[in-house]
N, C-alpha and C positions, 0 to 999 in steps of 0.2 A: 263191241265184240267183233274181232276179226274172224274171217272165215277161210278155211282151206279150200282147195279146188273142188273137193268132194262135197262141200257144204256144211261140214261139221265145224264147230267153233274152235279156233286156235286158243283163245283166251276169253274168259268171261268173268263177270262178277256175279256170284251166286249167294243169296241169302238162304240159309238152311234153318228151318224152324222145326223143332221137335217138341212134342208135348209130353206131359207127365205120364200118360198112359203107355207111351212107347219106351219109357225109361224106368218103369217100376215093375216089380214082380207081383205075385198074387197077394202078398202080405202088405203091399203098398210101399215097400222100401225100394230104394234105388237099386236097379239091377245092373251090377258091374259089367256083366257080359254085354248087355245092350248099350251101355255107355261106351265100352271099349270098341264095339262095332261102329258106333256113330263116329267116334274120333278117327277110326281107321278109314271110314268113308270120306271124312273131311281131309285127311292126309292124302288120300288118293287123288282128290280133286286138286289139291295144292301141288302135288307132284306132276299133274298134267298141265300145270301153268295157270290155273284159275285162282282168282281171289275168292275167299269164302268168309262170310259173316255168319256166325252161329247164334241163333236166338233160341235159348234153351229154357224150358220150364223145369220144375222139379225142386225149387228151393223149399217149398213147404213139405213136399214128400221126403226130402232129405232131413228135414228137421223133426218130423213126427217121431221116428223111432228113437232119436237121441233124447227126446223129452219123455219117452215112455208112453206116447199117445198112440192109440190104435185106429182112431177115426179122425178124419178132417173136420175140425169144428166149424161152426158157422159165424162165430163172433169175429168181427173184423180185427179188433185189437189183438186177440189171441193169434189169429192168422199172421198178423204182422210180426209178432214176437217169434212165432215158429219160423217164419221166413228169415228173420235175422239170424237164427241159429243155423238153419239149413243152407243158406246161400254160400257162406264161406266154405262149408264142407263140400258142397257140390262143385264149387269153383276149384277147390284144391284137387279134387279127383279128376276133373276135366283137364286141368293144367298138367297133372302127372301123366295122364294117358296121352295127351298131345306131345309131351316131352319125349315119350318113347319113339315118336316119329320125327324127333328133332324140330319140333314146332313150339312156338311160344304163344300162350293165350293171354289176352288182356280183357279184364272185366269192364263192361260198360253198363251202368244202371240208368234207365231212362224213366221219365214220367211224361204224361201228356203235356205238361208245361213246356217240355223241350221241343214240342212241335207247334204249340200255340204261339209262343213268343219268338219273333224273328231272330233276335240276338242269340237265344238259346238254340234255335234250330241250326243257325250257321255254326255255332260252337260245336254242337254235337256232330254235325257233318264233317267239320274240319278234324275233329278227334278221330272219327272212324277212318277218314281218308289217310291220316297220318299213320294210324296203326297198320292199315293195309299196305302202305308204302314201305313200312318197316318189316313187312313179312309176318306180322302178328295176326293171329286169329282172334278177332273181336268176339267175345262171348257176351251177348246182350240179354238182359232180362229186365222186366219191369221192376222198379224200385218198390217192392212190396212192403218194405219196412216203413215207408212214409206215405204211400198212396192209400187213399180211402175211397169209399164208394162214390164220392162226388167227382174225383179226379182220376180214377184209375181207368185203364183200358178195359179191364174185365177179363181179358184173355190175351195170351201172347201171339195168337194168330193175327189179330189186328196190328199189334205192335210190329210183327215181322213185315207186314205189308207196308207200314209207314217207314220202316227202316229200309225196305227195298227202294222206296222213293228217295229216301235220304241219300243213299249211296249210288243212285242211278243204276241199280242192278239190272242184269240181263235176264236172270231167272230167279224166281222164288220157289224153293223146293220145300213143301210142307209135308213133313213125315208124320205118319199116323199109324194106328193099329189096324187099319182097313186097307184093302188093295187100291183104293181110290174113291171117287164119288160113285155111289151106287144109285140105281134107279129108284130105290125106296129104302127105308130103314131096315137093315138086315135083322134087327132084333125082333121085328114083327112080320117080316116077309121073307120067307125062305127062297123065293124066286128072284130076289133082288140081283141085278146084274150090273157089271161095271160100265160106267159111261166113260168112254175113252177120250172124248173130245167135247169141249164146251166153247162155243163161240161167244155167248153172252150169258152171264149169270143173271137170271131174272127171279122175281119173287116166287113164282111157282116152283122153281127148282129149289130155292132155299127152304120153302115150306115143307118139301118132301124129304129134306135131308135129316131131320130129327134133331134132338138136343144133345146134351153132353153124354159122351159114351160111357164114362165111368164116374164113380163118386170122387175119385182122386183128381180128375181133370176139371178145368173150368170151361173148356170149349167142347165142341162137337163138330160134326160135319157141316152143320149150318154156319157155325163160326168160321170154319175154313173156307166155305164158299163166300161168306161176307168179306173175308180177307182177300180172297182171290179177286173179288170185284174191285177192291181198292187198288190192288197191285195192277190189275188190267188197265184201270184208268190212269195208272202211272206209266203205262207203256211197258210193263214187265210181264213176261210169259210166266205162267204158274204151272207147276207140276205137283199134284197131290198123290202121294204114293205111300206104300207100306215101308216102315222103317227097317224091317228085317230083310228087304230085298238086297242081294249082293250088289255092291258098287252102285247103290241107288243114287248118290249125288252126282257121280260122273255120268251115269245114264241120263239123268234129268238134264244136265248141261248139254250133253251130246245129242239130245233129241231122239234117243232110242225109244221104242215103244214101251212105255211104262206108266202105270197108274192112269190118272186123268190129267189131260192138258187143258188149261184154260188160256185161250189166246189173248194177247195184249190188244188193247184198242189202238187204233191208228193215231188218235189225238191224245196227247199226254197233258193232263191237268197240271197247272202250276202247284207249287207246294201250298200256297195260301188257299186255293180253291179246293185242293184235295182235303185240306184240314176242315174247311167249311162243310164239304160234302160228307165226310166220313169220320173225322176225329172229334167232332163236337155234336152232342146230342141236341135235338130240337126241343124247345121248351113251349112251343105253341104252333098254331096253324093259321094261315091267312088264306081265305078263300077269295078267288078273283073271278072276274067275268071273262067271257070268251075273248073279247077284244084285248084285254090285258094279257091273257094267256098267249095269244098269237104274237103280241109284241115282245113278250119275254122269250118265247120259244124260237121264233123265226126272225125277229128284228133286232135281237141283242139289246133291247131297251131296258131301262130301269122301271121298277114298279112304282107307280104314283098312287096317291090316295084315291083318285077317281076310279081306279080299277078294282078297289077292294070292296067285297060284298059282305064278308063275315070275318070275325076275329075269334079264334078259339084259343083258350088257355090263358095263362098269366105270365107275361114276359116283360123284360126290361130292355131298353135300348142296347144294341150291340150283341144281343143274344141271337141264337140261331132259331129260325122258324121254317116250317115246311110251307111251300106255296102250293095251294090246291086248286085244281080246275073245277069247272061246273059239274063234272062227273064224280066229284068226291075223291079223286086220286091225286096224290102229291106228284107234281111234275118238276119241281125245283126246290132248292133250299138256299137260304141266304141269311145274312146278318141284318136284322131289322133296325131302323133308326128311331122307332117309336116304342113307347111302352104299350102294353095291350090296351090299357084304358085310354091312352092318348090316341091310339089308332082307331078305336071304336068311335071316338068323338068326331073324327074327320073322314071316316070311311065313305066313299062315294062322292066326295066333294072335288070339284075341279081346283086346279092350282090357284086360280083367281079368287076362289071362295075361301081359301084357308086363312085362319087368323094370323095376324102379323107375328113373325118369329117362329112359325111352325115349319118344320123341315119339309121341303117340297117333294122329297123322295122317301118312299117307305123302305125299299131295298134297292141299293145302287147296283148297277150291272156288274161293277167290279167286285161286289160282295155276293154275287148270285151264281149258282151252279144249276144248269138245266140238266135234269136226270133223264136217263133213257126210259 
């Protein structure tokens, strides 16, 4: 991102994420005025010379009224069917509204596999880069019609954060129905106030943020903070603001006082380590001794069987596990090279004591991310 003499960005790549609650009316149907306002904000950012990727929820909300359904069902198969009906209708309307600003929209549907597998990751990145080079507005959504509980992101906030890494964005603008991150959940605390700046998203802040804000949405402020953490670890500045603020996207890019700003970390994780840390759920925990914790935290070493004290859960080789210190707190996450049973059998043994053919490393340093 280049800068003018005054410090404002001349051009930037911005990922804009908007949730279902910001695009629907009281009946749960897509609010055309809100959608038109969003497309106008995207157009204003493009007119200012910025590249924009739109991550939009709303496929299920768009499909519900078409099928005569009043409530969002819980059955995953039915939700997938509703999304299949709603996604083309949502995309058709977004394309039409962007066309009023002489812009072209391009649909991109992603699943977690597109970030897990290197070839898919590179292909997705190349596609988005080519769309941006052509002046197209990529409209990204999770491929709800094929994603299931085991492989889905669960909400588009995390997807938007991963897309921010994918396109090396300068800004992630998360639009919501709240003015930003509040000091407590406003549904239960009338004295909740806006937090204007966050240096580091920690567990205490996430726990105060609350759950999903509406029945129609799958995310909430906690989800947005989790996404902000991912983006910050990607070196991306995050702005969480109300979708109905005038020129909200340009304001976020230009660093005007708006919503809540979450600062980017100075050190940017690689795509592989970002995936290990945030895009893959842990299936177990490995408790280590103090010496192993120091070696992992400060020495950049691999975890060896000798440092393992306890094994929790049931996992297989190449699955993600949390690495836990003696105080019971996870301090790292990595891909394990043992099954849970195999690791229990060799926990605490020195390398020279391992049976022949046993992997000498539990978690290799290249597969390990030390968390703050």
